[in-house]
N, C-alpha and C positions, 0 to 999 in steps of 0.2 A: 336359838340359844335359850336355855332354861333360865328363868328369873325366879328370885326369891321374893315372896309376897309377905308383907306384914301389915297389920292393921293399926291405925291410930286407935287408942283405947275408946275414944268417943264413938268412932265409926262402928266398932264391933258392937257396942251397946245399941246403936241405931239399927243395925242389921238384925239383931236378935229380937227386936220389937215387931218385925214383920212376920206374917204367917209362914208356916214351914214350906209351902210351895214357892213363895217368893225367895226365901232363903236358899232353897235348893237350886233354883235357877241362877241366882247370883254365884253360888259356889261352883256350879258347872262352868260358868263363864270365867271365873277366876282360875280354875284348873287349866282351861284353854289358854288363858293369858300367861300363866306361869310356864306352860310347856312351849308355847309358840312365841312368846315375847310381845305379841300384840293382838288386838281384835280389830275386825273391820266393820264398817257400816253394813247393816243396821244395828248390830249388837253393841257397837261403841262408836264414839265420835270425839273429835278434838273440840274442847271448849275454849281454852285459852292457849297461850304459848306452852305452858307446862301441864295443864290440867286436861284430863280425859274423862269421859263419862261412859259407864256401862248402862245399857237401856234394857229394862225388863218390863214386859207387859203381861201381867198375870192378875186379871180381875181389877186392873188399874195400872197406872204408869208409875214405875219406880226407877230411881236413878242412884247410881253409886259413882263417886268421883275417885280417881286415882291419878298418881303421878309417878314418873320414872326417876329414880335416884341412882346416880353413878352408873356403872356398867350393868349391874345385874340385880338391882332391887326395884321393887314396885311397892309404894305405900298406898294403902286404901284409906282415904281421908274422910269420906262423908257419904251417908245414905239418907234418902228421903223419898217420900211419896209425892209425885208430881200431881198438882191439881189444876194447873193452867197449861195452856198451849206452849207458852214460852217458859224456859227455865228461869225461875226467880233469881234476880241478881244477888239477893241475900244468901242464897244457898251456895252460889259460886264464891262469894266473898268469904263465907265460912270455911269452905274447902281451901281457898288460897291462904287464909289465916293459919289453918292447921299445917299446911305445907311449909310455912316459914320455920316451924320448929325443927324440920328435918333437913333444911338446907345448910 
């Protein structure tokens, strides 16, 4: 089922700060996400009950958080460059905080 994707305005700014190769890879995954409705591991994984992560490795580790809204919408909430093995809790909390605006 086709999904409509939209960006939190802060997330779009975060994505645009990455180099063009990282941006292209995220965009390719988002096209797949929109057309298929979901991504599988290792490209994505579930982080919390409502939060999912897109995983990009392009000269470093990059992550993008998204969530499903209603039947046919996906909101892109947050992008960041991962610098540690474990996803920092503050990054998850930021995405969760942004998600509250859309619920």
